[in-house]
N, C-alpha and C positions, 0 to 999 in steps of 0.2 A: 493763822486765825481762825481760816479756816479750817485748817484740821483742826487746830485747841474745837471746835464749837462741833468739829464731828464725834470724835475721840469723847466731849461728855452726851451729847447722843448717843453712841454707843453702847457705855453705860448706861443710861436709864434705859434704853433699847432690853441689853441683856439682864437685865433687870426685871424688870417687866415679864416680860416673857416667860424666864425662869418665875415667878410668880405662876402665870396664866398658866403651868406649865404640874402645877402641885393637884395630887387627886385630890375632888373634887370630897370624898371622906372626910380631908383633913382637917374642911369646912365644917365641919357637923360636931357636935358632942360626943362624947365619947358614949352615954347612953343609945344612942342614935344609929348608928352603924353597924349593919347588921340586924340590928331591931332587937340585941342585947345588952347588957349591960358591962359594959369591958374595962378595965380595969390597965391604969398606964404608966405602967414603973417606968423611971428614971431607969433606968439599966446599962452602964455603960459600953462604947462600943467593941466590936471584934476586933483586936489587930488584925487577927486572922481572914475577915474579911474583906478591914476596907482595904487590904495588901490586893484581895484576888479580885474583888473592884474593879483597882484600880490600874490590876496588869493583865486584866481582859480590854475594859471599855478605854481606857486613852491612848494604847495602840491600834486601835481599831478605828476612833475618832481619824489617828494622824491618819491610818490609810485612807478615813474615805472625805476628807476635810486634802489628802495630795492628791486624791484623783477628781476633785472638782479644782482645783487652782493648777492643776495640769491637761484641763481637759484639754480636747484639740480645739486647736488654734483655728477658726475658718480665711480664706485668703481673701486676704486684703484686708482683715481688721490692723491692728494695728500692731507693733509687738509687746509683751506682758512683761513689766519689768521686778524685776527680780526681787525688790523687796514687794509687794505685793503678792507676790502666787506664797511666799515666805509667809503675809499679815494671815492670809486666809489660810493656812495649814493649822502656825497654831493657835485661829483663832480656834478653831474647831475642837483641838484639846482643851481649850481654858473652858470651854461652854459642858463637857464633858465633867470638865472638875466642881465647875459649881452646883451640875446638876448634880453632882456625887456626892455634894457638901449640903446640899436643900433637901434628897429624898424627899421623904411626904409632909414636910415641918412645913409647918404655914409662916412663923413664923420668926424661922429659919430665912423663909422667902420677901415674907416683905422686909425684914429687919437688909439682905442684900438690896432690899427696894430704897431705902433709906440712907444706906452708904452710900448709893451712885446720887442720889441726890444731894447730897456733900461734898462727891467729891466737884473739886476742879482745877484741872492743870494750868498756868497758865504761865508754863514758861514756853517756847518753839520750840515742838518737833519737827525736824526738819526731815528722820525716816517711822516709815510707820510701822517701823518693828518697835519701837522704844515707848510708843500710847499698848502694844501686844504685851512686852514684856511690862508696865504697870497694870495692866488687867492679871497677868499669873499673876505678881504682887500680892495683888488682892485677894484673886482666888484661893493662895498656900496659905495668905494670912487669916480666912474665912473658917477654912479648911481647921486651922488650928486653933485662932479662937473657938469653934467650936468641941475642940478635944478628940477630931479625927486625924490623931499626930503622924500615923501609918499611911494614910491619903497626904498628908500636908508634904511628911518627908520624898515621899515614891511619885508626888508631881512633880516637885523641882529638881527634881532629879532629871525624871525623863524630862521636861522642858528643856534644862539644860541640856542635858545631849542630845533632843531631838529642836536646837537651836544651831546649835555646834554640824550640823547634823546640814541641815538649808540654809547656811553662813555657806560653811565650804562649797557651797554651787554657785555663789555670789561671785560675777562681777570686780576685777578687782578699780577699787574707785580712781576716778581720774584728776588734775583740776586742766584746769580750761584756760590757752591766753590766746590775746593776741599781741606777737611777735612785731616788730619793726630793724631792720637792723638797716644802718646806713652809716656806708663803708670805703667811702669817693664816689664818683664819678665810676668804674667799673664796677659797683657794685651788683648788678644787673649778672657779670661774667660768672660769678661768685655765688651763686644758686645754685649747681653738684656740689661745693664743697658742704654751703653752708646745707642743702639737707643732707649730707652722710653724715654731720656731726647727727643732725639732729635724733635719728637713726642711733646714732647709735649711741645717744642717751634715754633710747626708751620711747622715742617722742613717737608722737600720732599726726602729722602736719599734714595744710592743705594749704596751698598758694592761696592769696586773697591780692594782692595787689602788686602792680610790679614797674620799675621805674632804671631808667639808666644809672641812679644814687639811689634810688632806698625802694624794699625787699621787705612783704610782709606775711605773717602766715599763719593760720589759729592750728595753734601746737594745744595738745593734750600729753601728757606728764602722769606719771602714777603719784599718787601725795608723798610719797617715802623721798620720791628725787626733787634738793634742791635746784634752783634753778641756778647759781654762783656757777655752777662748776659748765652748765649748757653758756653761759653768759663768755665763762671765761675761755670758750674753746671757742667762743666768734670770734672775740676781738682779736683773736691770734690771730683771725686772716687778714690783720690790715698790718701790715708790721709800721708803721710809721708809728701808729697808736690812736688814732683820728679814727677809727671806728664808733657808730652807738649799735648800740641793741634795747630794748625800751621793751620790758615787759609791761603787760594790760591784763589784767584776770581778773577771765571771766564767772559772774555768780551766777547760781542755776537758778531757772525764773521758779518764780514762786508756783505751786497747784492749790 
């Protein structure tokens, strides 16, 4: 719920900032700009100009956003989450796309404010990058809606490439379990064999409790690693068939 509220606030703040950055001259009637009457012909956008601006400004926004997101960390501060770092980089690109869409058009700026006030994403968002991809879709849709087709296409390709690159540095996601093993009165003596089995299945483990007839571990497994194979290997430690293995998954705490 808190993340959804933050996403709504982020949309509105981005839209208001966009409107605030429109040049003052856009607020004046054409006849008052520079003291002379000026015509305002509705000329179609120049595809080459769109491509040139996007090819310069989007990579620059990505580089500057990366410089901020990957700034040196002070000693004693908590480590930064990979998803948050990636989100900050992509947000810089989205801001550049939206400003390219708005240009000096007051109507477009207030249109973005109106769209942002209508959008409410009610589904659960676990990864902040999902919210950023939704903002990316909004920016690309705005570009398409005002006829900036080259900008929309280039922005889509650039954002997909940027997400592919930065997500390649993301650590592998894991599932966490509390595993309890009971294999008779000598269960504690089987700890070396149990830990070899866990290591063979790419599990990270930490001993929690140890007793003669029971041991328990805090275990992290890759998401694509099934627990069935580990369970079968652990059960084979008791040839009599009386061993028991219990997996209790630990859910990530909501932030």
